[in-house]
N, C-alpha and C positions, 0 to 999 in steps of 0.2 A: 268831639270824640274824646271819650275818657282815656286816660293814660294807661299804658302797660307798665307796671312797676316790676323791676327785677329785684326779688327779695331773697334773702338768705337766712339760714339757721344753722346752728352748730349743735351736734350731740357729741359729748366729749367724755373721755375716761379721765379719772383723777390721777394727777401726776405724783402726788405725795407732798407738795408744798404750794403755797399760794403764788409765789413769784413765778414759778415755771408754768403754773396753770394760767395765769394772766398772760404771760408771754405767748403761750400756745394759742390762746384766743386772739391775741393781737395778730398773729400770723394768719389765722383763719380769716380774720376781718380783711387783712391785706389781700389774701387770695380771692375772697369774695369780690372785693373792689376790682381786682384785676379781671375778674369775669363779668364786670359790669354791674354788680349788685349796688343797689341804692339804699337798702335797709337791711339790717341784720339783727337777730336776736340770739341770746345765749340761754343756757339752761338755768334752772332754779339754783340760787346761791352759787353762781358759776365759778367763783374764785376760791371755793372751799370744798372739802368733802361734804357728803350728806351726813353731817354729824348728828342729826336727829334720830339716828338708829340707837343712840344711847342718851342718857340724861346725866351729863357731867358738867360741872361749872367751868371746867377748862375751856369749853367750846365757845364761851362768850368772847374769847379772844379774836374770833373771826369777825366780830361786829365792827362797823365803822359808820361815821356820819354820812348822810346823803343830803346834798350833793358834794359836800366839801371834804369828804374822806379821800384817801389816796387812790382807790380803785376808780371811782367815778371821775375824779379829776383827770386821771390818766386816760380814761376812755373819752372824755371830752376832747382832749388834745388829738387823740387818734381819729375821732369822728370828723374833726375839722380838717385834718390832714388828708383823709380819704374821701371827704365829701359824702359821708355815710351816716344815715340815721341809725341809731343804735338803741336796743332795749337791753339793759344791763341789770340783771337780778343779783342782789347782794343781801347780806345780813346787816340790817340797819340798827344803830343805836341813836336814839334821839336825845336822851339824857339818861342819867343813872336809873336803871329799872324799867326803862321804856325801850323795848326791842321789837323790831318788826321784820317780817319777811317781805322784802321790798324790791321793786324794779324801777330803776331810773330810766327816763326816756330822754335821749339826747338828739338834737337836730343835726342836719348835715353841715351846719356851720360851726358845730361844737357847742352850741348854746344848750343849757339845761332847760328842758321844757317842764319837768315835773316828775312826780313819782306815783306809783300805785303800790298800796300796801295790801297784802293778802288778807282777805276777809275771813275765810273759813279755815280754822286751824285744827288739824287732826290730833288725836291723842290715842293711838293704837300701837300695838307691837311693831317695832321697827320704824315708827313715824311719831316719835314723842315730841311733837312740835309745840304743844302748850307749855312745855318746860321752858322754851326759849322765847316764843313770840306772843305778843299781844295781838288781838284781832285788828285788822286794818280799820282806819277811821277817816279815810280820805275819799270815800265814795268810789265811783267808777269813772275816773276821768278819761277823756279821749283827747289826744294831743294832735294839734295841727302841725304836721311835719312837712318836710320838703317832698315827701312821696304821697301825702294824703293824710287821712285821719286814722290814727293808730291807737289802739287800746291794749290793755294787758289784763290777763286773768291768770292766777298762779296755781298750778298743780291741783291740789284738793278742791280748789274753787270750782273746777270743771264739772264736779258732780252736782252743782247747784244751778238750776236754769235761770234763776232770777238775775244774777249778775251778767250772764251772757245777754239777756234781754235789755238790761239797763245800758250796756255798752252799745247795743244797736240803737236804742232810743237816743243815746247821746251822739250818734252819728258815726260810729266806727265803720271803717271800710276794711281794716285788717286788724285782727286781734292775735297777739302773741300769747301763747300759753306755755311758759317755761315750767318744767316739771322734773320730779325725781320719783318715778313709779316703778314698782318691782314686779318681776315675773311671778305669776301665781296669785298675787293679790288682786290685780285689776287688769291683767293683760287682755282679757276678753272684752273689756270695756274700752280699751285704748283707741281702737279703730271704729268705735261706735259713737261715743259721746261727742267728740269734737266735730265729726261730720254732721251729726244731728243738730248740734248747736249752730253750725254754719248754715244749715238749711233753715232752721227755725227763725234765725235772725238775719239771714240773707247778707252775709259778708264772708270774707276770707278768714281762715284761721291757720296759724302756724303752730303746730303741736310739737313741742320739743321735750325729749326725754334723755336723761343720762344713759350711759351704757357701761356695763361691766360691774364688778364687785369692788368694794372699798373696805378699808381696814376696820371700820367701826361696827360692822354687823354682817348679816347674811343676805341682805337685800341684793337681788340680782337685777340690776337696772337693764332694761331690754331695748333701749334705743327705739328703733322704728319710727323716728320722727318724720313729719310730713307737713305739706301744705294741702289744704282742702278748700274748694271753691264754694260759692253760695248754693250750688246744686248738690253739694255733698260729695263731689267727685275729687279724687286725689289729683293734684297738679304734678304730673310726673310720678315716678315711683317713690314710695317711702324709703327711708334709709334702712339699712340692715339692722339686725338685732344683736350683733356681736362686737362691732368695731366703731371707732370714732369716725364721724363723717360730717362733711360740709355739704349742705344742699343749697343750690341756687336755682330758683324757678321764676318764670315770668307770670305775673298775675294781671289779668285783664280786668281792670276795675270797671269797665263798661258792663261786665256781666252782672254787677250789682243792680244797676238800673233795670237791666233786662229781666232779671229774676223777680225783682220787686214789682215790676209792672205785670208780669205773667202770673205770679202766685199771690200777690197782693195781701200778704200776711199782716203787714202793718196797717193797711186800710181796715182789715176785718177784726182787729183786736177789739176786746170789750173791757177796757179798764174799769168801766162802771160796774162790771159784774165781778171784779176780782178782789173786793175788799177782804174777804175771808182769807186770802193767801198770806196776808201780813199779820194775822192775829196770832199771838203766842200760843 
């Protein structure tokens, strides 16, 4: 019998400084653990504001190494203390001039399993990410964790079906999609794309959005974070669109096998016919 995993996510408002933002997320993680959660994910660049609303060199100050920077090091200790798998999105500096939009994945014993770097980097009004980030170069890793096989796809990535599929082919059972998306730009897509990806690839998705306005621009982050199952159905109610919220939901991983047997999308794929999809 496949396990039921109790999973959590956090949609948060910006506090005004990194230290209090991290401390707030630590408390959310503790509360999730008190509720029996075994895995938790945070929003895109969780320990900073969404500074990509502007293009200013001062914001490189938010960057840190992964996994040896202060935030991931701190989260590793917390994961070990709480016996909690953690998906921790931060602004990564690898070396001078090499910056990435990254999520570290930490196992329940506090060990660092690896990282995902965002592949698709937007450059449009309010989302000037190419100013800060290089495109990801680590593929689509899926991490063997204490709760199962976990993948990550970050924000703008969600508009591109290829990565969702590669995560499925790599064995993902649960994909966290940490985001920072604004009302009016893509709100009508928010409850469409991730459920469609969950159906097409037959796994669970945790869709996380920021909430509220921040000091660097007019973006109105609308929350409404949720978990969705391989049938495209919400697991419990989504979060609201105005306030910070911790969601804790039970995910029955047995549904993955059930859906893949019933719908058989992986059996009926035609990779021999798809060569044109990767032509420039």
